[in-house]
C-alpha positions in Angstrom: 74.7 -4.8 -39.7 73.9 -2.2 -37.1 76.9 -0.8 -35.2 76.8 -0.4 -31.5 77.2 3.2 -30.1 80.1 3.9 -27.8 78.3 3.6 -24.5 80.9 5.8 -22.7 80.4 8.6 -25.0 76.6 8.2 -24.9 76.6 8.3 -21.1 78.7 11.4 -21.1 76.3 13.0 -23.5 73.2 11.8 -21.6 74.7 13.3 -18.4 74.8 16.7 -20.2 71.3 16.4 -21.8 69.5 15.0 -18.8 70.9 17.3 -16.1 68.4 19.8 -14.7 65.4 17.7 -15.5 64.9 17.0 -11.7 65.5 19.1 -8.7 65.8 16.4 -5.9 69.2 15.5 -4.6 70.3 12.0 -5.8 72.5 11.7 -2.6 69.3 11.4 -0.6 68.3 8.2 -2.3 69.4 4.7 -1.7 71.6 4.3 -4.9 71.8 0.6 -4.5 68.1 0.4 -5.3 68.1 2.6 -8.4 69.6 2.8 -11.9 69.1 4.2 -15.3 70.3 2.2 -18.3 70.2 2.7 -22.1 70.2 0.2 -24.9 70.3 0.5 -28.6 72.5 1.2 -31.7 72.8 3.7 -34.5 69.3 2.8 -35.5 66.2 4.2 -33.8 64.8 2.0 -31.0 61.5 2.4 -29.2 60.3 0.6 -26.1 56.9 -1.2 -26.3 56.6 -3.6 -23.4 58.5 -4.8 -20.3 58.3 -7.9 -18.1 60.1 -9.1 -15.0 62.0 -12.5 -15.1 63.3 -14.3 -12.1 66.8 -12.9 -12.6 66.3 -9.7 -14.4 64.1 -8.0 -17.0 63.1 -8.3 -20.7 62.4 -5.3 -22.9 60.3 -5.5 -26.0 60.7 -2.9 -28.7 61.2 -1.9 -32.3 64.4 -1.1 -34.2 64.0 1.1 -37.3 66.6 1.5 -40.0 66.3 3.4 -43.2 63.7 1.0 -44.9 63.0 -1.6 -42.3 61.6 -2.1 -38.8 62.3 -5.2 -36.8 61.1 -6.5 -33.4 63.9 -5.9 -30.9 64.6 -7.7 -27.6 66.9 -6.8 -24.7 67.5 -9.0 -21.7 69.1 -7.6 -18.6 70.2 -8.8 -15.2 68.5 -7.5 -11.9 70.7 -4.5 -12.0 69.8 -3.5 -15.6 73.1 -4.6 -17.1 72.6 -5.9 -20.7 72.9 -9.7 -21.0 72.0 -9.8 -24.7 70.1 -8.0 -27.4 68.8 -9.1 -30.8 66.2 -8.6 -33.5 63.6 -10.9 -34.8 64.2 -10.9 -38.6 60.9 -11.5 -40.2 61.7 -10.6 -43.8 59.7 -12.4 -46.4 62.2 -13.9 -48.8 59.6 -15.3 -51.2 58.2 -12.0 -52.3 59.9 -10.7 -55.6 58.5 -7.2 -55.1 59.7 -6.6 -51.5 61.9 -8.6 -49.2 61.7 -6.5 -46.1 58.8 -6.1 -43.7 57.7 -3.6 -41.2 57.3 -5.5 -37.9 55.9 -3.7 -34.9 55.4 -5.6 -31.6 52.4 -4.8 -29.3 52.7 -7.1 -26.2 54.5 -10.0 -24.9 53.6 -12.7 -22.3 56.0 -15.1 -20.6 54.4 -18.4 -19.7 56.5 -19.6 -16.8 54.8 -23.0 -16.7 55.7 -23.8 -20.3 58.8 -21.6 -20.4 57.7 -19.9 -23.6 57.6 -16.3 -24.5 54.7 -15.2 -26.7 55.0 -12.1 -28.8 52.1 -10.4 -30.7 52.3 -7.6 -33.1 51.8 -6.5 -36.8 53.8 -7.4 -39.9 53.3 -5.2 -42.9 54.5 -6.0 -46.4 53.3 -6.0 -50.0 51.9 -9.4 -51.2 52.2 -11.0 -54.6 48.8 -12.5 -54.4 47.0 -9.1 -54.2 46.1 -6.5 -56.9 47.8 -3.6 -55.1 51.1 -2.1 -56.3 53.6 -1.6 -53.5 50.9 -1.0 -50.9 51.8 -2.7 -47.7 49.2 -5.0 -46.1 49.0 -5.5 -42.3 49.2 -9.0 -41.0 48.8 -10.3 -37.4 52.2 -11.5 -36.2 52.7 -14.1 -33.5 55.9 -15.8 -32.4 56.8 -18.3 -29.7 60.3 -18.1 -28.3 62.6 -19.8 -25.8 64.9 -17.6 -23.9 68.0 -18.2 -21.7 71.0 -16.2 -20.5 72.7 -16.1 -23.8 69.9 -15.3 -26.3 66.5 -16.6 -27.8 65.3 -19.1 -30.2 62.1 -18.6 -32.3 60.3 -21.9 -32.3 56.9 -20.9 -34.1 55.7 -17.9 -36.1 52.5 -17.0 -37.7 51.7 -14.4 -40.4 47.9 -14.1 -40.5 45.1 -12.4 -42.4 41.4 -12.9 -41.6 39.4 -14.6 -44.3 36.0 -13.0 -44.4 33.4 -15.2 -46.2 30.2 -13.8 -44.8 28.6 -13.6 -48.2 25.1 -14.2 -46.8 25.2 -10.8 -45.1 25.6 -9.0 -48.5 24.8 -11.0 -51.6 27.2 -8.9 -53.7 30.1 -9.4 -51.4 33.0 -11.5 -52.6 34.8 -13.3 -49.8 38.3 -12.1 -49.3 41.3 -11.9 -46.9 41.3 -8.8 -44.6 44.2 -7.0 -43.1 44.8 -7.7 -39.4 46.9 -6.0 -36.7 47.8 -7.6 -33.5 47.3 -6.1 -30.0 47.7 -8.6 -27.2 48.1 -12.4 -26.3 47.2 -14.4 -23.3 47.7 -18.2 -22.7 44.6 -20.1 -21.8 44.7 -23.8 -20.6 47.7 -25.9 -21.5 47.7 -25.6 -25.3 45.9 -22.5 -26.5 46.2 -18.8 -26.8 43.6 -15.9 -26.7 44.6 -13.3 -29.2 43.2 -9.8 -29.6 43.6 -7.5 -32.6 41.9 -5.3 -35.2 40.6 -6.4 -38.6 39.7 -4.2 -41.6 36.2 -5.6 -42.0 32.8 -4.2 -40.9 31.3 -6.4 -38.2 27.7 -6.1 -39.6 28.6 -6.0 -43.2 31.9 -7.3 -44.5 31.8 -5.1 -47.5 32.4 -2.1 -45.2 36.0 -1.0 -44.8 35.8 0.2 -41.2 38.0 -1.5 -38.5 36.5 -3.9 -36.1 37.8 -5.8 -33.0 39.0 -9.3 -33.7 39.1 -11.9 -30.9 40.4 -15.4 -31.5 41.4 -18.6 -29.8 44.2 -20.5 -31.4 46.4 -23.4 -30.6 49.9 -22.8 -29.1 51.6 -24.0 -32.3 49.3 -21.8 -34.4 48.0 -24.7 -36.5 44.3 -24.6 -35.3 42.0 -21.6 -34.9 39.3 -22.8 -32.4 37.1 -19.7 -33.0 37.2 -16.1 -34.3 34.9 -13.3 -33.4 34.6 -9.9 -35.1 32.8 -7.2 -33.2 32.3 -3.4 -34.1 29.8 -0.7 -34.0 29.7 0.6 -37.5 32.8 2.8 -37.4 36.5 2.3 -36.6 36.9 0.1 -33.5 40.2 -1.3 -32.2 41.4 -4.1 -29.9 43.8 -2.9 -27.2 44.4 -5.1 -24.2 43.5 -8.6 -22.6 43.1 -9.3 -18.9 42.3 -12.4 -16.9 41.1 -11.8 -13.3 40.4 -15.0 -11.4 38.1 -17.0 -13.7 37.0 -13.9 -15.6 38.3 -12.8 -19.0 38.1 -9.3 -20.4 39.3 -7.3 -23.3 39.6 -3.6 -23.8 39.0 -1.7 -27.0 38.7 1.8 -28.4 35.3 2.6 -29.8 34.7 5.3 -32.3 31.2 6.9 -31.9 29.2 9.9 -32.9 26.3 9.2 -30.6 27.8 7.0 -27.9 28.3 7.3 -24.2 30.4 10.4 -24.3 29.8 11.8 -27.8 33.5 12.4 -27.8 34.6 10.5 -30.9 36.6 7.8 -29.0 35.3 5.9 -25.9 36.6 3.0 -23.9 34.9 -0.4 -24.5 35.4 -3.2 -21.9 33.9 -6.6 -22.5 33.8 -9.7 -20.3 33.7 -12.8 -22.5 33.5 -16.6 -22.3 36.9 -17.9 -23.2 35.5 -21.3 -24.3 33.0 -20.0 -26.8 34.1 -16.4 -27.3 30.5 -15.2 -26.6 30.0 -11.9 -24.8 29.0 -12.0 -21.1 28.8 -8.3 -20.3 30.1 -5.1 -21.6 30.5 -1.4 -20.7 31.2 1.7 -22.7 32.7 4.8 -21.1 33.6 8.2 -22.3 33.4 11.9 -21.8 32.8 14.8 -24.2 36.4 14.3 -25.3 38.3 11.6 -27.0 39.0 8.9 -24.2 41.4 6.2 -25.4 42.5 3.5 -23.1 46.0 1.9 -23.5 46.3 -0.7 -20.7 44.4 -2.3 -17.9 45.2 -4.2 -14.7 43.2 -6.2 -12.1 43.0 -4.3 -8.7 41.0 -6.9 -6.8 38.0 -6.6 -7.0 37.9 -4.2 -9.8 39.7 -3.1 -13.0 41.8 0.0 -13.5 42.5 1.4 -17.0 45.0 4.1 -18.0 44.8 6.1 -21.1 44.6 9.7 -22.5 41.6 12.1 -22.8 41.3 15.2 -24.9 42.3 16.3 -28.4 45.0 18.2 -30.1 47.2 20.3 -27.7 45.0 19.7 -24.7 45.4 16.1 -23.5 45.6 14.6 -20.0 46.2 11.1 -18.7 43.2 9.4 -17.1 42.4 6.5 -14.9 39.2 4.6 -15.3 38.1 2.3 -12.4 35.4 -0.3 -13.2 33.9 -2.9 -11.0 34.5 -6.6 -11.8 30.9 -7.0 -13.0 31.3 -3.9 -15.3 28.4 -2.3 -13.4 30.0 0.8 -12.0 32.7 3.1 -13.5 34.6 6.2 -12.4 37.0 8.2 -14.4 39.6 10.6 -13.0 41.7 13.0 -15.1 45.3 13.0 -13.8 46.6 16.5 -13.8 49.2 18.5 -11.9 49.8 22.3 -12.2 52.3 23.9 -14.6 51.6 27.3 -12.8 48.6 28.9 -11.1 46.8 29.2 -14.4 47.1 25.9 -16.2 48.0 22.2 -15.8 50.7 20.2 -17.8 49.4 18.2 -20.7 50.1 14.5 -20.0 49.5 11.0 -21.7 49.0 7.8 -19.7 50.7 4.6 -20.9 50.7 2.0 -18.0 50.0 1.7 -14.3 50.8 -0.3 -11.2 49.2 -0.5 -7.8 50.8 -0.5 -4.5 49.9 -2.8 -1.5 48.1 0.2 0.1 45.9 0.7 -2.9 47.7 3.8 -4.3 48.7 3.9 -8.0 51.7 4.9 -10.1 50.9 6.0 -13.6 53.8 6.2 -16.1 53.5 8.2 -19.4 54.5 11.4 -21.0 54.3 15.1 -20.1 54.2 17.0 -23.3 54.1 20.6 -22.6 57.8 21.6 -22.5 57.5 23.5 -25.8 56.7 27.1 -24.7 60.1 28.5 -25.7 61.1 29.3 -22.0 62.0 25.7 -21.3 64.4 23.8 -23.8 63.0 20.5 -23.1 60.3 18.8 -25.2 58.2 15.7 -24.1 59.4 14.1 -20.9 58.9 10.8 -19.0 56.4 11.3 -16.2 55.6 9.2 -13.2 52.3 10.3 -11.6 51.6 8.9 -8.0 47.9 8.9 -7.1 45.7 7.7 -4.2 43.2 4.8 -4.6 40.7 7.1 -6.4 43.1 8.7 -8.8 43.9 12.0 -7.0 47.5 12.9 -7.9 50.0 13.5 -5.2 51.2 16.7 -6.9 54.3 17.2 -4.8 55.6 13.7 -5.6 55.2 13.8 -9.4 58.5 12.8 -11.1 59.8 14.0 -14.6 62.8 12.7 -16.4 64.2 13.0 -19.9 66.5 14.7 -22.4 66.0 17.9 -24.4 64.3 15.9 -27.1 61.1 13.9 -26.9 61.0 11.0 -24.4 58.2 8.8 -23.2 57.4 6.4 -20.4 56.0 3.2 -21.9 55.6 0.5 -19.2 55.9 0.0 -15.5 56.5 -2.9 -13.0 56.1 -2.7 -9.3 58.5 -5.1 -7.6 57.6 -7.0 -4.3 60.0 -4.8 -2.3 58.0 -1.6 -3.4 60.5 -0.3 -5.9 59.5 0.2 -9.5 61.1 -0.5 -12.9 60.1 1.6 -15.9 60.6 0.9 -19.6 61.0 4.1 -21.5 62.2 5.6 -24.8 64.8 8.4 -24.7 65.7 10.6 -27.7 69.3 11.9 -27.7 68.9 13.9 -30.9 69.1 12.9 -34.6 68.4 9.2 -35.0 69.7 8.3 -31.6 66.4 7.2 -30.0 67.2 4.4 -27.5 65.4 2.1 -25.1 65.8 2.7 -21.4 65.3 0.8 -18.2 64.8 3.0 -15.0 64.5 1.6 -11.5 63.2 3.9 -8.8 63.3 3.7 -5.0 60.2 2.9 -2.9 59.0 6.5 -3.2 59.1 6.3 -7.1 62.2 8.7 -7.2 64.6 8.5 -10.1 68.4 8.6 -10.1 69.6 12.1 -10.7 72.5 13.1 -12.9 
């Protein structure tokens, strides 16, 4: 069983490690509005997603021990105080070769009308019914949970592989199960879910081993698959995020191309689809001469805003891609701010929120603190921009330890303050989940 760290000791250490990361005076902030909290154990935890509840917050993450990774949930009150934490133990007890699984969540969605929490992710384990020796196979993982102030109950789970029987496409192809990873989930109607993922099957020829986007509609109890659709472009393509905007449904993917829009290897794919049939209504591909990989998207009324990372290797920058609702017009903006007069910091974008005035806050990582002169490594970064993605350079916020940290998710509350889900590394295996609330200006609490 995981042992809980002594929080008093951790807070003392974090005060030492995190000092000096910011220059502003914490006494100038409204301290009643802001906080920084940490959650975890002697295992390594990582934040994946964050949602706001009526009386607090729910953090979704992963907890990794020596040979196992589980889905990890932390519920807090409105001040960030932990109410409970627990893992979803999805170990496969019927497998004689391996009883533990690697379970990595991707997204969660709380259906308030039905009081059900949906979690999607990937469960990897070796199967007795394949011909592979100790090679882990990815499976789509879905779970329905009920939650309250004392904990959660798992009511339904699904471990799923896609069965590809399109033998008519290639006469020599033998129908078989294909590995699937889960990306996002979205309720539709009263009794069904839309699920986005990635399947290891060529969309044009199932005998190909490239990855394709998998979109499916399934009943809430996971018993009936209404339809499944595989889409790819002849190389590795991945499902990333789902979005509903009014009566319109979209998914975003990562498209690998050698001759596509940007000729950059990876481009952003956005498709509007019919949720009843799964058929495509419209789509747009967007990219530059570099790799452009989107991570999340939001509805901005009347358009769509996507955040991600552009570039390769040691030169990467967060970007914001704004697209019209009809997918007709698109504009990309690289989000940079200067390290000095000669160069900009390298950044990665993970999530974004829009203010009532139309400005944006992008949360992610600044990953250039490795030049020897600065002891810090990757830091959490909050990039404020105007409505077209121009960064307010003087208002950029950085926060973190001397190890590698990352901003993972952001919520803008109705009062204008923001809550950020992050991962903070305190050295060794002490990687913990963190919840950070800013004031209305996006400023963090200082140590």
